[in-house]
N, C-alpha and C positions, 0 to 999 in steps of 0.2 A: 626710545619706547616704553621704558618704565614709567615716565610719566604719561604715555598715552594709556596705557594698562589701568593704571591710578584712576584717570580721569573716566573710563568705560564702567569702571566697576561704580565711580562716584554715581555717574548718570543712572545707572541701573539702579542702583539703592534710593535715587531721589524718586522712584517710584515704586515702591516696596510691593504694594499690592498686586500691581499690574505684573511685575516681573515675576512675581511668585508663581501665577495664575499660568504665565507663559510658561514657566519652570515647569511646572505640573503638567502643563499638556506635552513637552519634550519627554519629561519622564513617563505619561503613559503611554506615550507613541513607543518609545524605545523598551521599556518592559512588556508592554502588550503584544510588541512584535517577537520578543523573545519566547512570551509563554504560548502564543498561539501556534508559532513556528514551532516550537520543541513539540508541542500536543500534537499536531498535524504530521509532522515528518517522523514522531515517535510512534504515531498509530501507523502511519505508511510502513514504517520498519518493521513495525510489529507483524502486522498483515502480512507482508510479505515473507519475513522469516518463518512465519508457520507453514505459508504455503510451500517455501522452498525444504523448511526441513521436514514436514509431515506429509509429504507425497512424493511423489517420482519429479523429475525435471523437463522429462519427454515421454509422450505417452505413441508408441505404435500400435495402431488398431487396424482393423479387418477394414480393408477400403469400403465406401461408402460409394453406391450409382444408385439413379432411381432410373425407373423405365419413362422411356418417351412413348411417343404415341405409335411410333413405328418399331420398337425394338424388339416385338416377338414375332415380327413378319416373316422373316428368315428361317427363326425356329420351327412356325408351324406349316407355312406354305411354302417353302424352300425357293425354286425358282419361279413362282407365280406369285409374286408379291405386287406386281406393278397395279391392280387392281383391288386391292384388300382393304376394304373399310371397314374398321371396327365399329360396333353398335355400343359397346362399352367400351372407352379407350383404355389399355393397360396403364396402370400406374403401380407406385409403391416402389418400394427398395429393392434391387435386385439381390438375390441369395448370396453375398457373400459374407459368410460370417466366421471365418477362418484366415490366418495368416498365411498366405499361400505357399511361401516358403521360410519358415523360422530357422530351419539349419543354415542357410545364406545369411539370416540376421543374427545368429550367433556366433557364427564367424567373423562377422564384420565388428560387432560389439567387442568379442575378445581380442581383436587385434587393434582397436582403437586406444590409444594411452590417454584419452581425454577421459572414458568413460570408468567409473569408479563400480557402478555393479549395475545389474540388470535381472529383470525376473518376469519370465514368462507365465501367463495367467490364462486361465479359462473364465472369462465373468458371465455370468447367467443370470437371469431372472428366477426365483424360486418360491414356493408355497411352503413356508414353516407351518406347524401344527404339533399341538400336545392336548389332544384331546376337546382342543375348542377349535374357534373358526380358524383356517390358515390365515398366516401372514405374509404378504408380499415383501420380498426383500432381496438384496442383491446378494449372490454366493457366488465366491470366488476360489477357483482354486489354484494352487501356488505351490511353490516348492518352498516352504517356510526359511530354509537356511537361505534363498535368496530373496525372498520377500522382505525377511529383517532387514534386510540392508538397503531398501531402496525408499522405505515408508516406516512410519515411527508406529505402526501396530503393535510390536514386539515390546517397545518402551512403554506405551500405554494400556499393558495388562494389567489386570487386577486382580484377576485369581488366575494361578495356572500360569504355565509359559506358553510361547508362541510355538516353542520345537517340540511341543508335546503332540502335536498333530503329524508330525514326520514320519510317524511308523506306520502311517495307514490304519486300515480296520475302520474307516468311516467314523473319524474323530474331528469335531469342529470347535473353531474359537467363535465365539458372537460376541455382540456389540451390546453393551449394558441395555440400550434400548429395546432391541429386539427380544432381551433375555424378559425386560418387566413385561413386553406386551405377551408374550407366550405366555408367562406366568412358570416358566420354569426352573430349574437350579444346576449347579454344575453337577456334571457324572450322569445327569437323566436325559434319557432319549428323546428325540424328537424325529417326527417324520418329515420327510422333504422331498417335495415333487419339483423336478426339473424338466422343462421342456413337456414331450408328451408321455415321460416316462412314467412309469408307477411309483409309488410312495417308497422311499428308501428310508431305514432310520439311520440316523447318526447321534452319534453322543457326545454332549457338549462338555468340553474338556477344561475350557476355560473361558475367561470374559475381558473385555477390554473398554476402555472408556476415554475417546478421544476429544470428549467436551463440546462434540458436537451431534447433535440427536439424528441428523441425516445421517453422518458417517457411521453414528453404531446402529445403524438399522441395517445390518449387514451380518454376514457371515465367512468365514474363512475354510477351506479345508483341503486335504491332500488334492494336487493336481489329478492324480490318477483316478481317485475315488470320483472327484466332480465329474471327469469327463467318463468314468463308467455309469454313472447315474442319468447321464445325459446323452448315453449313446454316441458319445463322439470320441471315440479312443483316439489317442495322438494329436488331438486337436487342441489348438491355441488362439485365440482370439484378440489378444494384446500381449505387449511385452512393454513394461513400465523400465525406464530406463534413469539412472541416476549418474549427474557429472561431478567433476571434481568442481568444476568452477559454473557455476549455475548461469552466471551471466551470458555465457556462449550457450545456452539452451534453443533460443530462438535462431541463430545463425547456424547449429547443428540439424536443428528440424526442419528448416527451410532447405538445407543441402540435401538431406534424405529425401524429404517429397519429391525432388525434382529426379531421384533416382529410384524412386519406388512407387509402385501404385496403391500400398498403404495409404492409410488416413493418420496423420505423423501432427501430433501438434505440441508446443511447449508448453509449460506450465503458465507462461505469461500470454501466450496465445489463447490459451486455454481462458483465461481470466481477463479478455482484454477489457469488457465492462467495468471492472475493478479499476482500472488505470485511468478510464475516463472519469470516474467518480474521483481519485486522485487530483485527476487534472483541475476538476470543479472546485473541489477543496483549496488548492494553492489560490486560484480565482479568488476565492471568497476571501483567503487570509490575505492576498493583496491590497483589496478592497476596504477590508477593515481596517489596514494599517494605514493605506493612503487617507482614509477620511480622518484618521487620528491624526498624523501630520500635516494635513492642510489645515485643520483646525489649530493646531499648535502653531505654523507657519503665521496664520491669519494674528494670532496673538502676538508673535515678533513683532511683524508691523506694524499694528499699532501701537505698541509699545515706544517703538523707535522713532514713528512718526509723530507720538505726541512729544517725544524726548525733543524731536527736532526742531518743533515748533515752540516748545517752551525754551528752549536754550539756543535762539539766533543771536541773543546778544553776546554769549560764549562765544558762540563761533564766530562771531566779527571779532572778538577780541584775539581768538587764536590766529585768525587770518592776519590781522594786522601785526599778530607778534610774528610773523614770517614763516606760519604754518602753511603748506601747499593743499592744493585741492585735494591731491589723493592722500594725503595725510589724514585730513578730516574725514574723507570717504573710508578710509582703514579704520578710524577711529570707531563710526557707528558698523561697520562691518565686523570689528572686532566683540563687540557688545552682543551681538547677534550667535556669533562664535562662541563666545562665554555661554550663553545660555544653551546651547547646542551641546557645548561638552560637559556643563555639569548635569544637565537633564537627563544626556544620553549616559553618563557614570552610574548615575543615581538608577534610573531605570532598569541597567545590567547587573546592576547588584540586586536588585529587588525581586527582576526578571529568574534571576538564579537561583533564589531561597527558594521563590514560589515554586520553582520547577523541581526542585530538591523537596519539596512539601509533596507535588502532586504525584512522584514517584513510588510515595509509601502508602497510595490510595490503593486498595484491593480491587482488580478488575478481572474478568474473565471468567469467573465461576458462575454458578447455577445452582438453582435451590435442588437438593437430592442430589448432586454432583458427587459422585466418589473422588474426584481430585480437587485438589484446594486451589480457590483461587489464586491467582498471580497479582503483577501489579502494574499499574501503568507505566507502558514505555513514554519517557520522555527523553526526547533529542536534545543533546547538549553541545553539540560540535562547535569547534570556534567560528566556523563559517555563519553563522546565526549571530552571533555576537558581533562580529564585524560587520556584516549586511544591518543590523539595527543602529550600530555608531555610525557608518557613512548615511543611513537615511535620515537619521537626527541632525547631523552636521550639515548637509545638503540643504534642507529644509529649512534651518535658520539662516544659512546664508543666503540662500535663495530669497527667502522672506526680509532679507536686510538690504538686499542691495537697493532697492527702492529708496527706502528713510534715506541710505548713505548717500546714494546720488542726488536727491534734492537737498541734502546739507552742504553737499559740495559746491552745488552750482551758482549759488549766491556770492555777490563779493559785499564787503564792510560795508562800502557805500550804500547800496541796496539797503542791507539790513538796518543800519541807523535812521535811514530815510523811511523805514518803516515799508518800504517796498516789498518785503519778503513776506508780510503780516499778511 
């Protein structure tokens, strides 16, 4: 076996340039797989982590139903609906802007050991103004001690504390983007118009910066004050829920949907289009790695076929010395295996250090943001390195099979007579 190993290495060094380029192909394939996979998977985990940690896991909202052509027949014409024909067919959403039995939901959530926290809310569109044109933004009425446990708005505070709105008195927390558009400052009053109600003054007691302009174009206030401004006392239209294990969100949401008429979505159901993007990323990653490995495989095939054609006399001598066909085949397979192992090892090392460098690059900041940028998230799990190693060695062995088979099928007599040439 030792003589076979030394002979295989000698054959590879007999064509140094071709062997080097083939090794480079395997090296790029393995290193590229590590870097590309680490980047794509790291971005995916970064995005999911932000979705999971920055917001609730399950959203329970007032049910949504839409009018059908004859939905209002019974309401307007009672028993005389047989010959009702609408000139303008009823359309639009039915007026279900509340959760029908919030107390029932509270009892269910309190008794479920999988629930970490929940927050009842009244979420309404509003117009905010301070001497200028009104700015449309979302307005969320909540209980601050509960809201702070289901999303990261309390952790993203720039000025003031989220709990400052807990005392009532028409005090609100606004996002940095809304504060900028209003041209307002902390402790100034702004006028808020909710629904068909009149303008109500609210005092800004704090600001937050989530890193997302759309998320920062909203405000939070005490639940009772928002209900009063909206003329809907004791009404809520959303309950945000946080689980101890976010991976159970979809199952829990589906189960609750079967038991309730409310609209219930988990964080992954609400962002299903994002997971489609992740699937496309995975496909693109696999295509890139496949092309690199295919090129490297052709390089191995080319080197070994040329070695076979040049070493015919050596092969004949080996066979005359008593080497079996399977040993000749093993000799050339071992050459491909050596190229795969060395190329994969070098590629994994290079890929690891490139990933370490990429993790130092700033990522996630934006001009004028109050929060400092983070860094690229690169996945460095052992599974990526195992996959890269297996792909490299498999491509090397597959590309080595045909040359090895060709080298083993000739007899010494055929080679000496030149029949194999």
